[in-house]
N, C-alpha and C positions, 0 to 999 in steps of 0.2 A: 339566535343565529349570529348576531353581532358579537356576543361574548365568545362564541366558538371561534369566530374569525380572528378575534384578538388573542385568544389563548393558543391557537395552533402554532404561530411563529415562536412563541416563548417555549413551548414544549419541543418544537423542532430544534431549537438552539441547543438544548440539552441532549437530545437524542442523536443528533448528527455525529458528534465525536464518538459516541458508543458504537454506532453503526459502522463508522469508518474503522474503528479499532478492531471490531469483529471481522471485517472484511480483510484487513491487513493480516490478522492472525491466520485466516484461511489461506491467504497467499503464501505465507511462510510455510504452512503445512504442505501446500502444493509444491513449493520449491523443494522441500525436503524429500518428498516422494519422487520428484523428477530426478534429483541428484542420485537417489538410491537406485533408480531404474536405468539411468544413462550415465554418460561421462560428464562429471561436474564441470570440467574445464570448457568443454564445448558448450554446455548450457550457459556458463558465465559469459562466454564470448558472444553467444546469440543474444543474451539479455542486454549486454552493452551495445550491441548493434541496434537493437530495437530502441533503446533509449536515445542513441545518437540519431537514428533515422527520424524519430519523432521530435527531435530537438528538445527533449526533456532535460531539465536541470538534474545533475547528479547529486547536488547538495542543497535541497530546498530548506526553507525556514521550518524548524521543528514545530512551532505552534501552528503554522498553516497545515503541516502534515497531519497533526492530530485532529484537526477539524475537517479537512476536506479530502485528503488522499485516501482512496479506497485500496491502493496498492502501496506497499512499502517503498521508500526511496531506494534507488539502485545501490547506493553505498551499503545500506543495511542488508539488502538481499544478497549482494556479492559477499559480504563479510560472513553471513550465515552459511552460504554455500561453501565457502572455503573452510569453515569450521566443521562441516559435517562430512 
């Protein structure tokens, strides 16, 4: 049991970035679907409003994003929305 308790945090350290990356990939896919179904400009405006209302940073540290963000940063999401 003690060995398990010592191994779980080490395993979690390597799994967390992979899980966050997969979640961000799904968010990009959801954004692409939403742009295809609606007006992309309105969607971008709504996304910016959400980030501002939540006082989220629009340019977070890239390393922190890789480890802990389950959603892509607003700048990346808006750039992809403009590109589709």
